[in-house]
C-alpha positions, 0 to 999 in steps of 0.5 A: 637182583632180578631175573628177566624172561622175554617172550612173544606175548602171542605165545606166552612166557616159558614156552620151552622148545626143548620140552617138545619132541625134536621134530615138533620143535624143528617145525615150530622154528620153521613156522617162526621163520615163515611167519616172522622172518625178521625176528631174531628167532627166525635167524637161528641156524638149521642145527639150532635144536640139535645144538641146544639139546647138546648144550643143555646136556652139558649144562645139566651135567656140569650143574649136577657135578657142582651139586645143583638140584635138577627138577626138570630135564631141561632149564627155563631160561632167564637173564640177570637184569634187563637186557636191551638187546633181548627185549628186541627179539619179539615184536611186540616183546613182553617180559616177566621179571622175578626177584632172585630171592624167589628161587631156590638157588640150588635149582639155578645155574648161570653162564656169563653170556649165552650158553651156546657161545659160552660152550661152543668150540667156535668161540676160542678167545680164551676168556676165563668164563668160557666153557664154565657154568657158575652157581649163584655165589660164583656168578656174583664174583664174575659180576664184581670183576666184569660187570653186566655184559648188557652194560658194556656189550649190549651191541656185541662188538666186544664178543658174544656175551650180551647178558648173563644167562640163568638156567632155572632147573625147576618149575618153582616159581615159574609155574605161576606164569604159565598160561 
């Protein structure tokens, strides 16, 4: 199994908005909206950063409750296997692929789908993986049961889950890819 991280090659991989002060992250998003209005990132709602920080706090607390090891205050984001949809987010788009074996699995959590709709009160379809964070062995069971969302729902017509999100709560081995 491989984890993928998609990014704008002009910016570089693993540039995390949540590592910035809120006002600076909001300004970065405004710049993206002004300079690349057709990009997926430019379509984010005005409250995106506040929402993101809220969901990251939920993820962190749930991961700690499950015995996860948190070495960073906010996670790096990756997805399980290639996501055709995410590969269209940047023009041009680049990616980093890292085998799951390169990670200490005590520092990795997962949501079946993006964490925002997974934990959002706006998504009320009752699917068993809503409002749930998974450890590695647990997400394998869900993959066995449902498959990878990008195989059956890459276009999003069956719900918001288009990939399995991986939250990397450490800079190892991510630091090798920093510019």
